[in-house]
N, C-alpha and C positions, 0 to 999 in steps of 0.2 A: 948497483946498491948504493956504490958511496956518493953517486951522483945524487941519489934520491934524498940519502942522509945529507947530505950538502943542502938540497934543497929546502928539506925540512927543517936544518938549521937557521938558514938563512928567512924563510918565514917567521920561526919561532922569534929571531933576533928582531925582526921588523916589526911583531906585536908588542914586543917587550918596549921597544922604543918609542914607538907609538902610545904605549898605553903612559910610558913615563912623560912623554911630550903633555899629555891630557891632564896630568896632574896638577891639581889647582895649586897656585903659590898665595897660601893664606895669609901669609907675612905682606906679600904687596896687595892682596884685598885690604886688609886692615889699612895699611898705610894710607891707600886711595882712600877707604870710607875716611877716615880720620880728614883728611884734606879737605876733601868736597866738601865735610859739613862745615868747616870753616870758609870755604869758597862760596859757598851757598847762604851763609850767615846764619844757617839755623842752630839752637841751643843745645839739643840733643838729638838722639836718636837711638835706639837698638835694634840690632841685627842679628838674626839666628840662622843658620843653613845647616840641614839634616840630609845626609849621604848615606845611604844604605843601610839607615837605623843607627846611625853613628852621628852623634850632634858633633859637628867640627868646628862651629862657631856658636857662642851664644855669649853676646859682649854690648854692652854699653857705651855710648860716645858723647862727650858733653854732658851739659847739666839740666836737672829736671825744671829749674825756674832760674832765669838769668839774674833775677834780684835776692836769691836764697842759695847759699851754699848746698850741695847736694848733687852728685853725680849720677848718671843713668846706667843701670846695670841691666841683668836678662831678666831681674825679677819685676824691673818699674813698670806698670801698670799705665796703659794709654787706652783712650777709646780708640777701637777699631771700625767702627762707624759701619760701612756696608761691605766688609768683610764678615758681618753679621749673617748676611743673606744665605753665604754656604752653610751656615749653622741650621737657619731654619729650613732649608730645604732637605738637608739629612734628618732633621726632625720629621717631614713630612712624608720622608723615605723610610722611616723606622715605622710610623702609622699604617703605610701601604704594604709593609711586610706581616705586619699583624691583620691585614686584610680588612683596615677599618674605612679604607676608601683606596681609590687608584688614582694615576696620575689623570686621567681623564673624568673624575667625576666633577659634577658641575659646582660650582662655587654658591650656587642659592641654597643646595641641598643643606649646607651647615651652616651658611650666613643667609637667614632670610631676608634681612635688610640692606643686602648687598646690592646696590644699584648704580650705573652706570648711565651716560645721555641717551643711550640707543637702548631700547628694551629687549632688540635680539641678544644684542651683547651681553647683556645683564644676564639675561637666561641661559645664555649658551657660553660662556666663561668659565672654562675649567682651572684644577690646580695647577695643570702646566703651564697654562696660558699666563697665569699670574706670577710662575716663576722664571719665565724666559721673557719677558717685556714685549708681547707683540700684543697689546691692547687696544692700539690705537691712539694712545695719549701720546703727546709731545713728552721728551725727555724732561724728568724734572717737574711735571706738569701739577699744578695743586702742594707742591713742597712749603708752602706758605699755610697750608692750613694745618701741620704739625709743627713748624719749627718755632722753637721757645713759646705754642700757643698753650692756652690752657684746656684746649679740648684733648679728650680723652679718645683712645684706638677706636673705639665704636663709634664718635662722632666724628671723627676725622674719615672713617671708610664713608658715613652716611653722606657726608658732603661731596663725597667724589661725584656723584649722579650731578652736578652742576657743571663738570669738567668738560669742555666740549674737545673732542677728538680733533686731530689733524690727519689723520691717518685711516684706511680701512682697517677693520677688525682683522687680525692675522697676517699684515700686509708687511709691516715694516717695524723695525726695532725703534722702540722709545720708552726710555728707561723710567721703571714708575716706583718711586718708596712705596706708594698709598697700596699697591697690591701686594708688595711684601708685609704690608702692616696686615692686611687682609689673609694674607697666607699664616701668619702667626696666630692671627685669631681663630682661625679654622682649629688649629693645635688645640686653642683653649675650649671651643666647642666640642672638640670630639675627645678630651682628655679630663673634663672637667678641672683642670689645672689650668695655671695661667700658662701663657707662653714661656715667661722666665723661670718658672719650677718645673716646667716639664723638660727645658735644657739644662737644669740645675742639675735634675735626678738621673736623667737619662746620657748625659755626656758630661758637665763639668766634674762633678763628684767619681763618677767610674773610670776617667779617665786621669784625676789625679788633677785636674788644673783649679789648684786651691786658690789662686789671686786671680779669677775668672767670674764676673757679674753682669747684670743687665739693667743697672742704674746708678750714676752719679753720686746719688744719695749717699751709696756705699762705699765711696771713694773720702768722704769727709772723715770714717774711721780707720780708715786704712796708711800706712806709712811707704814711701817711695812709690810716690804717684808723681808723674811727670803733668807740668802744667799746661796748657795751650798759650799759643805765641800768634803776634802778627806784627807787622812793620808798620808804626804810626810816626809818619814823618821819616827822619831817619834813624829811628831807632827800634830795635824789637822789645816788645813789650808783653810782659802775660798779659792774658784775659781770663775773665771769669769761666767758670763751666757754666754751661746750660745744661738744662735738664732735656734729654732725648727720651725720658721714658715713654712717650706716646708714640714714639716711631717703631717701637719695638722691633717685631722680626724684620724690621729692614736694616736697622742700624744701632742698636742699643748696647751692644758688649763691650764691655773694659776688658782688657786682658793684657798679659805680658810676654816674652819672648820665649820664657821659658815653658808657656801653658801652651802657647801657640804651636810651639813644634810639635806637643803629645796632640794636639787635634790635627796637623799635618801629616803627623805619622799614621794617624789613623786614616786620614784621605788615601795616602800612597797603599797601604793594606788594604781599601776598598771595601772598609766598614767593620773588619775583623781583625783585633788585635788581643794577646795575653788569652785567646780561647775566648773572648765575649764579641757576640755578634752585636754592631751597634745598627747595622743596617747591610743587606744584602750586595753581593757583587753584582748582582742584576741590576737594581735600582741604582748604586755607584756608578755603574758604565752609562745608566739613561741620567744621570746628572751632569756626566760628561760629554754628552752627545750633542752636537747643535741642533738648536732649534730654529732658532733665529738669526738669518743669515746679515750680516754686515758689510760696510763698502769697504774694500781695501783703498785707501784716498791715494792720489797720487802724490802726497807727501810722504805717506808711509811707503809707497812702493822705491821712492828715490831713496829713504834714509835706512829702510830694512829690505834690502832686495829679495832678502829668504822668505820672506812670509808672504805667503799666497792665498790665506783665507782667515777671516774673523768673523766668529760668531757668538751667540750667546747661550748656554746650556741651560741648565737649571740652577740656578747661584753661584754661577761660574763663568768666567768671559773665558773664550776659546782662540787659539789662533796656532799658527807654526813659524818655529823659529828653528833656522839652521838644520832643518830634517827632522824634528821634533816637535810632538804636540804638546803645548805650553798650556796650564790651568792655571788661571789668577784671577785676582779681583784685586781692586784697589779699594780705600773707604776714605771719605774727608768728611772729617767733623770740625767745627771752626775753631783752628787753631792746633790742628792734628792731622796729619795724614799718614795711610797707613797702606802696606802690600803683602800680598800673601800668593806662594808662586809654589806649583807643583808641574815636574817633569819625568811623569810616570815609568817612561823608559828606561832612564837615568838614574829611578831610586832618588831623586832631588826632590828637595824642597825649601824654601827659605821666606823669613818673613822681616820685613823694615816696618818699624814705628818710630815717627818722626813726630815733633813738639811745636812743630808750625805751619802756617800756611804756606808751604812749599813745594814744588816739583822735584824738589831733591831724590826722590825714592825713583824716580823714572829712570835718570842715567844710572842709578847703582842696579837696578834690574839689569838691565843689557850687560854690565859691567860683569856681574855674578853671571849671566847665562853664558858672555863670552870665555871667562876663566872656565867654566867647566865644560862647554860644549865645543868649543873651537879652538882656544887657547890664543885668539888675536889681542891685541893691546890697544883697541880704539879707546880713544880718550872722550868717554860719552861725557864727562861731566861738564867739562869745558865747551864742547860742543851744543849741548842742552842750553848750558847757562848762556850762552852766546847769543842762541835763539831768543830766550825770556828777556834779556837785556836790548835786543833790538824791539819784541813787542812792548815793554815800557816805553819806549822810544815812541811807537806810533800812539800808544793811549796819551801821550803828552801833547802830541802832534792835533791828535783828535779833539782834545781840551781848548788847546790853542785855536783851530778852528771853530769851537763854537763860540768862544769869547770874540772872536771877529765877526761872526754873523748876528750877534746878539743885536739888539735895537736897542739903543739906549734910552732915555730920558724918558721912557712910555709910562703909564700908569694904570690901573687897575679899573677895570670898567665899573667898580661900585666900591663904597667905604668897606673896608677891613672886615668889618664888623657884618657885613652880608654874608662873607663867606666861611663864618662861624655856625657850628650846628652839627647836626648826626647825620652821617652818611651810612648807608647800607649797601653790602653788596650781598648780592643771593649766595653766592660761594662761600664767602669767608667770614660774614658778619659784620659788624659795625665799627665804624671810626668816628670818631671827635676830633673836631678842631675847635678851640679855645684863642679868644684874642688877649692876650696876655702881655702887658708892657708895650702896647702898639704894633705887636707882633703875633702872627697866627700859630698856635701851638696844633701839632698834628699828633693824635694817639691812635695805634690801632688796638681796640677794645681786647680783641682776643689774644693779643701778645703785647702787653703794656709797654715792653722795654723797646719795640717800635715808636719811638716818640721823639720829636724834634722840631725846632723851630724852623719856619720857613722864611726864606729870603728873596725879595723882591727880584724875578730874574727880568722879566718882560711882559708887556699886556696882563692878560689872567694867568702868567705861569711864574711859577715859583721855584728856588731851589733846595732840595733836602740831604742833608746829613744825617745817617742814623748813626749817631756816634757811638751806640752802645754795642755797636756789630761794625768794627773797624774793617772788616774785610769785604763792606761794601762799598763800592765809591760815590760820589754825588751822583743825586739823581735830581727827576724834576717831577713837580706837580702841577698838572694844567687842570683849570675849572673849566666848564664850560654852561655856557648859559642858555637858558630856556626861551620859548617863543615870547612870552611874557619880560624879559629880561633880567628873572631873575637868577640865581647860580641852579643849574639843575644835575649836573654832575663832576666828578672828580677823578680824575686819571693819575696815578701813581705809575714814573716809570725810571727804574733803578735797575740800569743796565749792570748787569751779571751773569755768569755762566750757570748758576746755580737755581735761581728764584725770579719766577716770571712776575712781577708786579702787575703788569699789564692785565693780567686774568682777572684784577679783582675791580670790578666795574661797580664803582660806589655812586650809588643816586642818593640825593639831597633829600631826608627826612623833615628837618625841623631848622627851625632858626634857634639861638639859645634864648 
């Protein structure tokens, strides 16, 4: 009996010690966050952590605007960009519970004008397909249709029929904002409310998310709003807000840490909280189920040996880390990066909001996960920052190589006036080139802020800097001649991970 008692006490004592060793050190995390903010040269961020229904951290770091006073706190509003997608999926789930549609309902049954490049895909695309990125389109294909354009949500969807797929239907992951815009418009078609009003009435208001909205136009009359920032030269500078209303269900929400923790708490409770059912447990689990499998790259295997799978559910990215299922999503608005994360087995959730184009959130995600799941002390911030600095070095080498390969003292085939005129892309719309002060000035008519002077590079190629968008690097504009020797086509190539300018095939329509 005594031996059994001693054995039980040893087991109990071991469990207590293990539990104590797993207790997160919030002071250490707080200090780590502050130091990382400085190391990454990010003006401000807000972080919230929820554990077993208790908010254990909701705090701001740094400033809202580098040019004005004003510290970030848990009430500071940031655009959350693609973290919006989980809201759209949850809204669809609520309509499924009302038996207004199913995950496998056909999109054309609700959006008759929906059409993609392949007629079979157009007719057979389901709600489920919209929400898990398996349409066959390349990642971010067509995003220039909505980015800072004057196109409505409907017009963006209508123009998607010109996008040429990269993969077979339902074969490969290709992240698509346009299809989430479509999902939002299905909500509008079913409820006779806009996507915006449906979310406000069915999620924001009942959850008490009083500082959450779906348009930057609301931010003009709000206090305590973070401003987006970017690196220009050697300085971090604030950049203007852009109106993303037309991205709707894919990325239009603005929120704060306190509100986002309410949203994440609902997620951990699988759709029911305070005796109110927002969506069923059945649909919650469907959203957290892998639908589109992704490859775990060699780099990921090396850096994260405990990750065995990556996938996309319905509005959520899924992977495993240290034996737990992680449900998360990132969001990128120009000058703002965000991340939300759920670890259901641990009843853990957290959100990170930052006000600069920066990967700072990335090391902080794994620092938080390690603190709660393993207790290791790996310095993710320094490790990832070193990789970023190396990549910047590669970019510099690429630019230097381009300069070395440039053929100097060349001329254009024609006088500059011959390049001026109206060009049209079937997908995108029109672009105008004017000759002004002996230089060509390009303007993309659906997005007037895409305007810049062209500088001659070599032969019929010019460089272009879209200075209204500091996050975009220098690019090239190439002109191609027809059989008669006149300008026939223009191609814009601005290398960046978010927007494929080469999709826009501009054919010359007229001379000025």
